[in-house]
C-alpha positions as CSV (number, residue, x, y, z in Angstrom):
1,M,107.4,51.3,113.8
2,R,104.9,51.0,110.8
3,P,106.1,49.2,107.5
4,G,107.6,52.2,105.5
5,A,107.9,54.5,108.6
6,A,111.3,56.3,109.4
7,V,112.9,58.0,111.8
8,S,113.0,61.8,112.1
9,V,115.5,63.8,113.1
10,T,114.2,67.1,115.5
11,V,115.1,70.6,114.7
12,T,114.2,74.0,114.8
13,P,113.6,75.9,111.5
14,D,116.7,77.6,111.0
15,E,118.9,74.3,111.8
16,A,116.9,72.5,109.0
17,L,117.5,75.3,106.2
18,A,121.2,74.8,107.2
19,R,121.7,71.4,106.7
20,I,119.7,71.9,103.2
21,L,122.2,74.7,102.6
22,R,125.6,73.5,103.8
23,N,126.4,72.0,100.6
24,V,124.6,74.2,98.4
25,D,126.4,76.4,95.7
26,A,125.2,78.9,93.1
27,L,125.2,77.4,89.6
28,D,128.3,77.5,87.2
29,V,128.7,80.3,85.3
30,V,127.3,80.7,81.5
31,D,127.4,83.4,79.2
32,R,124.2,85.1,77.7
33,P,122.9,87.1,75.4
34,I,121.8,90.7,77.3
35,R,118.1,89.8,75.9
36,D,118.1,86.5,77.6
37,A,119.5,87.7,81.0
38,L,116.9,89.6,82.8
39,D,116.8,88.4,86.3
40,H,119.8,86.2,86.1
41,V,122.7,87.2,88.5
42,L,125.9,89.0,87.2
43,A,128.8,86.5,87.4
44,E,131.5,89.7,86.5
45,D,131.9,93.2,87.3
46,V,130.7,95.6,84.2
47,T,132.7,98.3,83.1
48,A,132.3,100.9,80.4
49,P,134.3,100.8,77.7
50,I,133.1,103.5,76.1
51,H,132.0,107.0,76.8
52,L,128.1,107.9,77.2
53,P,127.4,109.8,75.5
54,S,130.4,108.8,73.0
55,Y,130.1,112.2,71.5
56,D,128.8,115.8,71.9
57,N,125.5,115.8,70.7
58,S,122.3,118.1,70.6
59,A,119.9,117.5,73.1
60,M,117.0,119.1,70.8
61,D,115.7,119.7,67.6
62,G,117.2,123.5,66.5
63,Y,120.2,125.1,65.1
64,A,124.0,124.4,65.7
65,V,125.6,127.9,66.3
66,R,128.7,130.2,68.1
67,S,127.3,131.7,70.6
68,A,129.7,134.6,70.3
69,D,127.3,135.4,67.1
70,L,124.5,135.8,69.4
71,T,125.3,138.6,71.3
72,G,122.2,140.3,70.1
73,P,119.9,140.1,67.7
74,R,121.2,138.5,64.8
75,E,120.1,136.8,61.3
76,L,122.6,134.0,60.3
77,I,123.0,131.9,57.0
78,V,121.9,128.2,57.1
79,V,124.9,125.9,55.6
80,G,123.7,122.9,56.3
81,D,121.1,119.7,58.0
82,V,122.3,117.1,59.7
83,R,120.3,114.5,62.0
84,A,120.9,111.5,64.3
85,G,123.2,109.1,63.0
86,Y,125.6,111.6,60.5
87,V,127.8,114.1,61.0
88,A,128.0,117.4,59.7
89,H,130.5,118.0,56.6
90,E,130.0,121.8,57.0
91,E,131.7,123.8,60.0
92,V,130.0,126.6,62.0
93,R,131.6,129.7,60.8
94,P,131.0,133.2,62.0
95,G,127.5,134.3,60.7
96,T,126.6,130.6,59.9
97,A,124.2,127.9,61.5
98,I,123.4,124.2,60.6
99,R,119.9,123.0,61.4
100,I,120.1,120.1,63.5
101,M,118.2,117.5,64.7
102,T,118.1,115.6,68.9
103,G,120.7,112.8,69.1
104,A,123.0,114.3,66.3
105,A,126.6,115.3,66.6
106,I,127.5,118.6,67.4
107,P,129.3,120.2,64.1
108,R,132.7,121.8,64.2
109,G,132.7,125.2,65.2
110,A,129.5,125.0,66.7
111,D,129.2,125.8,70.5
112,A,126.0,126.3,71.3
113,V,122.4,124.9,70.0
114,I,119.4,127.0,69.8
115,Q,115.7,125.1,70.0
116,Y,113.9,125.6,66.8
117,E,111.2,127.2,68.5
118,K,113.2,130.3,69.5
119,T,113.8,130.6,65.7
120,R,112.7,132.2,62.7
121,A,112.9,132.3,59.1
122,C,113.7,135.0,57.2
123,G,111.1,136.6,55.7
124,A,108.1,134.9,57.5
125,D,105.9,136.8,59.8
126,D,105.3,134.1,62.3
127,D,107.6,131.9,64.5
128,Q,108.4,128.5,63.7
129,S,106.3,126.7,66.1
130,G,104.8,124.3,63.5
131,P,106.3,121.2,62.5
132,L,109.9,121.1,60.9
133,S,109.6,121.6,57.1
134,I,112.4,118.8,55.0
135,M,113.9,121.4,53.8
136,P,115.7,123.9,55.9
137,P,115.5,127.5,55.3
138,T,118.5,129.7,53.7
139,S,118.9,131.8,56.8
140,I,116.8,132.1,59.9
141,R,116.7,135.0,62.4
142,I,117.4,134.8,66.1
143,E,116.2,137.5,69.1
144,S,118.0,135.8,71.9
145,R,121.5,135.8,73.4
146,I,123.0,132.0,73.9
147,E,125.6,130.5,76.4
148,P,128.2,128.6,75.1
149,G,127.3,124.7,75.6
150,T,123.4,125.5,75.6
151,N,121.3,122.3,74.7
152,I,124.5,120.5,74.2
153,R,125.3,116.9,76.0
154,R,128.9,116.1,76.6
155,A,130.8,113.3,75.5
156,G,130.7,111.0,78.7
157,E,128.6,113.3,80.7
158,D,126.3,110.1,81.7
159,I,128.9,107.7,82.1
160,R,132.6,107.5,81.2
161,S,134.7,105.2,79.8
162,G,136.3,103.1,82.5
163,S,134.0,103.4,85.2
164,L,132.7,100.8,87.3
165,L,128.9,100.0,86.4
166,M,127.4,96.9,87.9
167,T,128.7,94.4,90.1
168,R,129.3,90.7,90.7
169,G,126.2,89.3,92.4
170,Q,123.8,92.5,91.0
171,Q,120.3,91.4,89.6
172,V,119.7,92.0,86.1
173,G,116.8,94.2,85.7
174,P,115.7,96.2,82.7
175,S,117.7,99.0,83.7
176,E,120.8,96.6,83.5
177,V,119.9,95.2,80.1
178,A,119.5,99.2,78.6
179,V,123.1,99.9,80.0
180,L,124.3,96.8,78.9
181,A,123.3,97.1,75.5
182,A,123.9,101.1,75.6
183,I,127.9,100.3,75.9
184,G,127.9,97.7,73.5
185,R,127.6,94.5,75.4
186,S,126.0,91.9,73.5
187,H,126.5,88.8,76.0
188,V,127.3,89.1,80.0
189,R,128.4,86.7,82.3
190,V,125.9,85.5,84.8
191,V,124.3,82.5,87.0
192,P,121.9,80.5,85.1
193,R,118.1,80.5,86.4
194,P,118.1,76.9,88.1
195,V,115.6,74.1,86.8
196,I,113.5,73.5,89.6
197,A,111.5,69.9,89.1
198,V,108.3,69.7,90.9
199,L,106.6,66.8,92.1
200,S,103.2,66.0,93.6
201,T,102.3,62.7,94.8
202,G,99.0,60.7,95.8
203,D,96.3,58.6,94.8
204,E,93.8,61.3,95.3
205,L,95.2,63.7,93.0
206,V,93.4,64.6,90.0
207,E,94.7,67.5,87.6
208,P,92.9,71.0,87.5
209,G,89.8,70.4,84.1
210,L,89.3,66.4,84.7
211,S,86.2,65.1,86.7
212,L,86.6,64.2,90.0
213,G,86.1,60.6,91.3
214,P,85.2,59.8,94.8
215,G,88.0,60.7,97.2
216,Q,89.6,62.6,94.9
217,I,91.2,66.2,94.9
218,F,92.5,68.4,92.5
219,N,96.4,68.6,92.5
220,S,96.3,72.7,93.5
221,N,100.3,72.2,95.4
222,G,101.7,71.1,92.2
223,F,100.2,74.6,90.3
224,A,100.8,76.2,93.8
225,L,104.3,75.2,93.9
226,G,105.1,75.9,90.2
227,A,104.0,79.4,90.8
228,L,105.9,80.1,93.9
229,V,109.4,78.3,91.5
230,A,108.3,81.2,89.0
231,R,108.1,84.2,92.0
232,A,111.7,83.0,93.3
233,G,113.3,83.0,90.0
234,G,113.4,79.2,88.9
235,E,112.4,77.8,85.7
236,L,109.8,75.0,86.6
237,L,110.3,71.8,85.2
238,T,106.8,70.2,85.3
239,G,104.0,69.9,88.1
240,V,102.0,66.9,87.7
241,A,101.3,64.7,90.0
242,V,102.1,60.7,90.1
243,P,100.2,58.2,91.5
244,D,101.2,56.5,94.7
245,S,103.3,54.0,92.5
246,L,106.7,53.3,93.4
247,P,108.0,52.1,89.8
248,E,106.4,55.1,88.5
249,L,107.4,57.5,90.8
250,R,111.1,56.1,90.1
251,A,110.4,56.5,86.5
252,R,109.4,60.3,86.3
253,M,112.3,61.1,89.2
254,A,114.7,59.5,86.6
255,E,113.4,61.8,83.7
256,L,114.0,64.9,85.7
257,L,117.0,64.2,87.4
258,E,118.3,64.4,83.9
259,V,118.1,68.1,83.9
260,A,116.9,69.3,87.2
261,D,118.9,71.3,89.8
262,L,116.4,70.9,92.7
263,V,113.3,68.4,93.3
264,V,111.2,69.6,95.1
265,T,108.2,67.2,96.2
266,S,104.8,67.7,98.2
267,G,103.4,65.0,99.7
268,G,104.6,61.1,100.3
269,A,107.6,62.2,102.6
270,S,106.6,62.2,106.4
271,G,107.4,58.6,107.0
272,G,103.4,56.9,106.4
273,A,103.0,53.4,105.0
274,Y,102.0,54.7,101.8
275,D,104.5,57.7,101.9
276,I,106.4,56.5,99.1
277,V,108.7,60.0,98.3
278,G,110.7,59.1,101.2
279,Q,111.3,55.4,100.4
280,L,112.5,56.2,96.9
281,A,114.6,59.3,98.2
282,S,116.5,57.1,100.5
283,R,117.2,54.3,98.2
284,E,117.8,56.8,95.2
285,G,120.4,59.0,97.1
286,M,121.5,60.4,100.6
287,V,118.2,61.7,102.0
288,E,116.9,62.1,105.8
289,S,113.6,62.6,107.0
290,L,113.4,65.9,109.6
291,A,110.6,67.0,112.4
292,V,110.7,70.7,112.3
293,R,109.8,72.4,115.2
294,M,107.2,74.5,113.5
295,K,103.4,74.7,112.7
296,P,102.4,73.8,109.7
297,G,105.1,72.3,108.1
298,K,106.5,69.5,110.6
299,P,107.0,66.7,108.4
300,L,110.5,67.9,106.1
301,A,112.7,65.3,104.1
302,I,115.9,66.7,102.8
303,G,119.5,65.6,100.9
304,W,120.5,64.8,97.6
305,L,119.5,62.5,95.0
306,N,121.9,60.8,92.3
307,R,121.5,61.6,88.6
308,P,120.6,58.6,86.5
309,P,124.6,56.9,85.2
310,R,123.8,57.9,81.2
311,S,123.3,61.5,82.3
312,P,126.6,63.8,81.4
313,T,126.5,65.1,84.9
314,S,125.8,61.5,86.5
315,G,128.9,62.8,88.7
316,Q,126.7,65.4,90.6
317,G,124.1,65.3,92.9
318,V,120.8,66.6,92.9
319,P,119.7,69.0,96.3
320,F,115.7,67.3,97.1
321,I,113.3,69.0,99.3
322,G,110.3,67.0,100.3
323,L,107.5,69.3,101.7
324,P,104.4,68.4,103.6
325,G,101.2,67.1,101.5
326,N,98.5,70.0,103.1
327,P,98.7,72.9,100.9
328,V,99.4,75.5,103.3
329,A,101.9,73.6,105.2
330,A,103.5,73.1,101.4
331,M,103.7,76.8,101.0
332,V,104.6,77.8,104.5
333,A,108.0,75.4,104.2
334,F,108.5,76.1,100.3
335,E,109.3,79.7,101.5
336,L,111.3,78.9,104.5
337,F,113.3,76.0,102.9
338,A,113.0,75.8,99.1
339,R,112.7,79.7,98.2
340,P,116.6,80.3,99.9
341,T,117.6,77.2,98.4
342,I,116.4,78.7,94.8
343,L,118.2,82.0,95.8
344,R,121.1,80.1,97.0
345,L,121.6,78.2,93.3
346,R,121.0,81.8,91.3
347,G,123.6,83.1,93.0
348,I,121.8,85.7,95.4
349,A,123.8,86.5,98.6
350,D,120.9,87.4,100.4
351,L,118.9,84.9,101.3
352,D,116.4,86.1,103.9
353,A,113.1,86.9,103.4
354,P,111.7,90.9,103.5
355,T,110.3,91.3,107.5
356,V,108.3,94.0,109.3
357,T,107.1,94.6,112.8
358,A,103.9,94.6,113.6
359,I,101.6,95.2,116.5
360,A,99.3,92.4,117.4
361,E,96.0,92.5,117.1
362,E,94.6,89.9,118.8
363,D,96.1,86.8,121.2
364,F,98.2,84.4,119.2
365,S,98.6,80.3,119.9
366,H,101.3,78.9,120.9
367,H,102.0,75.2,120.3
368,G,104.6,74.0,122.9
369,D,108.3,74.1,121.3
370,R,107.1,74.7,117.6
371,V,107.3,78.2,116.1
372,S,104.0,78.7,114.7
373,Y,103.4,81.0,111.3
374,V,100.4,82.5,110.8
375,R,98.7,83.9,108.4
376,V,97.7,87.7,109.1
377,S,96.6,90.6,107.0
378,L,98.5,94.0,107.9
379,Q,97.3,97.8,107.9
380,W,99.3,100.4,108.5
381,T,97.8,103.0,111.2
382,G,100.3,105.3,110.6
383,E,102.9,104.6,113.0
384,I,103.3,100.9,112.6
385,F,101.9,97.7,110.9
386,A,98.7,95.9,112.7
387,A,98.7,92.3,112.1
388,T,95.2,90.6,112.2
389,S,95.1,86.7,111.4
390,V,93.2,85.2,108.3
391,G,91.4,82.7,107.7
392,L,90.9,79.1,108.6
393,H,94.2,78.1,110.7
394,R,94.8,74.6,109.2
395,S,97.5,73.5,107.1
396,G,94.6,72.5,104.1
397,A,92.6,76.4,104.5
398,L,93.0,77.9,100.9
399,S,91.3,80.0,101.7
400,S,93.3,82.0,103.7
401,L,96.4,82.6,101.2
402,L,94.0,84.6,99.2
403,S,94.3,87.9,102.2
404,A,97.5,86.8,103.5
405,D,100.3,89.8,103.6
406,G,102.6,87.8,105.6
407,L,103.4,85.0,108.1
408,A,103.4,86.1,111.9
409,E,106.0,84.3,113.5
410,I,104.9,83.2,116.9
411,P,107.8,81.9,119.2
412,G,107.3,78.7,120.5
413,D,108.6,79.0,123.9
414,G,105.3,80.9,125.0
415,V,106.6,84.1,125.3
416,G,105.3,86.7,123.0
417,G,102.1,86.6,120.7
418,T,99.8,88.5,123.0
419,R,97.5,91.2,122.1
420,G,99.6,94.3,122.0
421,E,102.8,93.2,121.8
422,L,105.3,93.6,119.0
423,I,105.7,90.8,116.7
424,R,108.1,89.9,113.5
425,V,106.0,89.4,110.3
426,R,107.8,87.5,107.5
427,L,106.3,89.0,104.4
428,V,104.6,86.4,101.5
429,D,104.4,87.4,97.8
430,W,101.4,85.1,97.6
431,S,98.4,87.3,96.6
432,G,98.4,89.2,93.0
433,G,96.4,92.1,94.7
434,L,99.5,91.8,97.4
435,R,102.0,94.8,95.6
436,S,99.2,97.4,94.9
437,H,97.2,96.3,98.1
438,L,100.3,97.4,100.6
439,R,100.8,100.4,98.2
440,H,97.1,101.9,98.7
441,A,97.3,101.3,102.1
442,H,100.0,102.3,103.5
443,Q,100.9,104.9,100.7
444,G,104.0,107.0,102.3
445,S,104.7,104.7,105.3
446,P,108.5,104.8,106.3
447,P,108.7,100.9,105.4
448,M,107.5,100.7,102.3
449,R,110.7,100.0,100.8
450,E,111.0,97.0,103.0
451,M,107.5,96.1,101.8
452,L,107.9,96.0,98.1
453,I,109.4,92.3,97.5
């Protein structure tokens, strides 16, 4: 055995994920201002404390009238004027009207609103199609009949007080924020977004913007994984590279463990002589090395790291996932293992990635007992998706990521994946142009709702 090498346990991808998730729970609930609740998961049911609208109000600019006055052409005396945010002090009595703006409360005595364009100021030759004047006319003439309730939005017609609006586990989007504000909620109980520490290790790594030396490469993994963290709903703590130095890695890790809810590393965990992440993780917590039956992404380290003794939460462990160092392998392994872990921490119940069934446009290779995750592009044929491999199928070939719509899952038993057969494709949201590409290429196709991740 090489110095520093670790004994790996061989598992399937599903078994590896189960090992990671078995002790991972949603983060503790917090009270958030609704301005900051976007993309969080609700930790409570939300019921309406009031009606919406909370009072009868006008659906348009016009005049509040009594429908009984308008059985035929009629002149009405304008006795008042009310706009949104105010209440008319006058009452609509027989033969009178009150000018009213959209959203204003319906005055006493009125049972309908006639829109401004269907009225005419008495003595005027033209209709009132121009802008409303600041001062209402003294009287108006109306030629048309009107039914009770016309242009009135009734209290509670949208939302009734006491009705269930949102349920625990629901994600907060802009619509949820709008409704929460409309019913008067300033705060809401949610599961916080987890803080994810991302570290890339290797003496060969250089931050983008600096000059490359001999044998060096840019730190693409730190930035790629940071972007994937954001897509999964986590808050990125860092994405910098750390050299292959045990003291430096230990110091950086201790700093991150103060606040991180999950630590994700790339490189340095495969058990090689210079792979220090696995060595440090084994010293600082309970970590095991896995050999996952998948391609790419076979080496994986998982477990728990101890928080520093000075940390306020020192008694709590932090889940750890050590991904492979090759760029594509790291992104594939992130999708399979880190993404579901982040969703679990966020309190999301459904951890499964969206999938579609596609027909293989070529023969896909098998790799013994390992499941192959092949980058593919998808095209809608009018009846089914067609899957074609993209780019070089090497774990370091980054260019293939730009045109990959998904990962075709090719079983490791030698069955399936032949040209013309149906295959399962796990959709990924890696490219910024992915969504528009799929929308335009497959507009109107039945699985569209599955594809919009």
